[in-house]
N, C-alpha and C positions, 0 to 999 in steps of 0.2 A: 269638440275636442280635436286637437291637432292630429292629423293622420300619422301613423307610425312610419318612421324612417328606418327601414330594415336594410342592414348590410351583412354580408357574409365574408369574413376574412378566410381566404382559401390558399392552400399550398398542396403541391403534389410531389411525389417521388417517382422516379422512372427507371427503366432498364438502361437508359443511355441518354444521349443529348439530342437526337434528331428523329422525330417520328417518320420522316421521309425515308429513313433507313430501317424502318420496321420496329423502332423502339416503342415501348408501351408504358402506360401508367401502372404502377404497382401499389400506390398508396394515395389516398385523398384525405385531407384533414380540413375541416371547416369549423369556424367559430362565429356565432351569431352576435351582432350588435343591434340593439333597438334604440333609436334616438341617441346614438353614440354611447350607449351603456352596454357592457358585456352582459350576456345572459348565460344561463347554464345549458343552453341548447347547443349541442355539438353534432357534427356528422363526421364519422371516422370509419374508414374501411381499408383493408388490405386486399389486393387484387392479384389473381393468378394471371400473368401476362401471356402464358403459353409460348414462352421463349426464354432463352438464357439471359441473365443479367450481366452486363459488362463488369469486369473486375474493377474498373475505375469507379463505377457507380456504387458498387458494394462498399468500397472504401469510404465513400461519402455518407451513405445512409445506413450501412450495416445490415440491410435486408438481404437475405440469402434466397437462392432458388429453392432450397429444401423447405424453408419457412413458408413459402407461398404455394406449395404443392396442393394443399387442401383448401385454399382460399377461393372465394367465388370469382367468376369472370366479370368483366365490365358489364356485359349484357345482363348479368344477374342483379347488378346494383344500380343500373342507370336510372330506373324510374325513381328510386329513393333519392338519388342525387338530384334529379330534376325537381322533385317535389320540395327538397330542402332549399334549393337555390332560386326557384322560379320567382321572378318579380323583384328579387333583391339586387343590390349593387354589390358585385364581387370586388373585394379589396385584395389585390395580388401584387407581390413584389416581382417585377419583371414579368408583367402579364402576358406578353406575346409567347413566352415559353410555355406557361401552363395552359393558356387558352389554345395554343397550337396543338398541344397533346390532347386536350379534351375534345377539340373539334375532330382530330384524327380518330379518336376512339368512337365518337358519334358517327363518323362517316363509315365505319366498318359494320354498323348495325343494319339489319334489314328494316324495311319500312320507310316511313317518311323521313326526308332529310331534316336533321336538326343541327343547330349550331348554338354555341354558348351565347353569342350576341343576341339571338332571338329569345333566349330564356332569361337572361340577366343583363344588367348593366355591368360595366367594368371600370374600375379605378386602379391605375397603375401607380403604386407607391414609389417605384424606382424612378419613373418619369417625373413624378412630383418632387422627389428628393433632389434630383439633378437640377431642377429649376430653383429650388429653395436653397441648395448648397452647391452652386456651380464650382467646378474644379476640385471638389472634395470627393473622398471615397464614400460611396453610398450603398455598400453591401449591407445586408441585414445586421451583421456583426458590427460594422462601423457605425450604423445608426443607433444600435443599442448603446455603444460607448458614448456617442454624442449626446444622447438623451438620458443617460444615467440609468439604463435598464439592465438589471442583472441577468445575464444569460450564461452564467458559469456552468449551469447544469446541461448546457447544450454541447455535449461531446461529439455527437453525430447529428446529422440532419434527420428530421422526422417531420412528416407533413402536419400532424396535429400540433406538435410542440412548436414548430416554426410558425404556424398560423396563430397560436396563442401569443408568441413573442411579437409577431407582426401587428397584431391587434393593439398591443401596448405602444409600439412605435408609431403606428398610424394615428392613434388618439393624441399622443404628445406632439407629433410633427404637424398635425393639422389643427392644433389649438386646445387639446385636452378634452376630458369628458365634460358634459354639460352639468357641472357641479355647482356653479354659482347661481344660475337661474334655471328653473325647471323648464324643460322644452315643451311640455304639454300645456296647452292653453285651455282653461276651463271656460267654455262658452265662446262667443264671438265678440266683435267690437261692441262697446256699449252704445246704446242709442242715446239721443239727447234727453229722453225722459228718464234714463237711468242715472244721469250725471247729477250728483248732489253737490251744490255749491255752499261753502261755508259763509256764515254771516261776516260782514265787513267789520263789525264791532266786537268780534270775538277777542278773548284775551290773547296776549302774545304767547307764542310757544316758548316753553322753557328749553334753554340750550344746555345740553349735558356734555361736558368736556370729556375727552378720552383720557383714560388712565395711562400711565407709562407702559404698563404691560400691554394694553390694547394697541398703543402706538407701535410698540416693538413687534407685536404680532402682525400688524398691518405692513410694516417694513419687511418682515420676513416673507410675507406673501408676495409682495412686489418683487423681491429678489428671485423668488421661485418663478414668477411669470417672466422675468427677464431671462432666466436660464432657459426656459422652454421656448420662448418666442425670439429671443435675441434682440428684441426692441420693445420694451415696456413703455408705452406712452405716458403712463401715470408717473414714471420716474423722471420725465423730462421737464 
């Protein structure tokens, strides 16, 4: 059986824009994908940063200092975070921002030095989008509009909500979920002894013509692929 391809779509919210100025993470949201299929496995936590949140940041995510007063510190949740993300590929929009903050938090802990890059792989959806759509706006909102994803419920930024939206964007932007063919293979390649050859004098196969409804359904699916990829080879 094919090994599982595990990805974790991740987003954070912070007290400000720059960890070098002492800003900290206040929320982490993660959504698991197995073989490009969303699971019900989530990791979500609010964190007490032990500092005041910038007013501009509160306007973006709506998380207040009062709300975080009784929340755990990063040191309290770090092992759970590492356990959830270890060995996975992190899918992040503008990865240097979130990875920079995570590495800053890890650097403040006692004990052995740990970095995101030694725990997980990283895939930056912003970098990918810029290559796929050069010259276009590639914010998360812009990508939602481009790929027809409804994000009208996103009045404020939130780590878990944004991770869920980014998972939808990522799957569409990189080719959709593995829905046409199962990604798991049962067994390995067939050996010569397992191959069964049909007799040369077998009856001719019966050709079944498509109905009008089936042809229309096929055309509708090609149009959907054209919308997603921008270049459906089957329509050429």
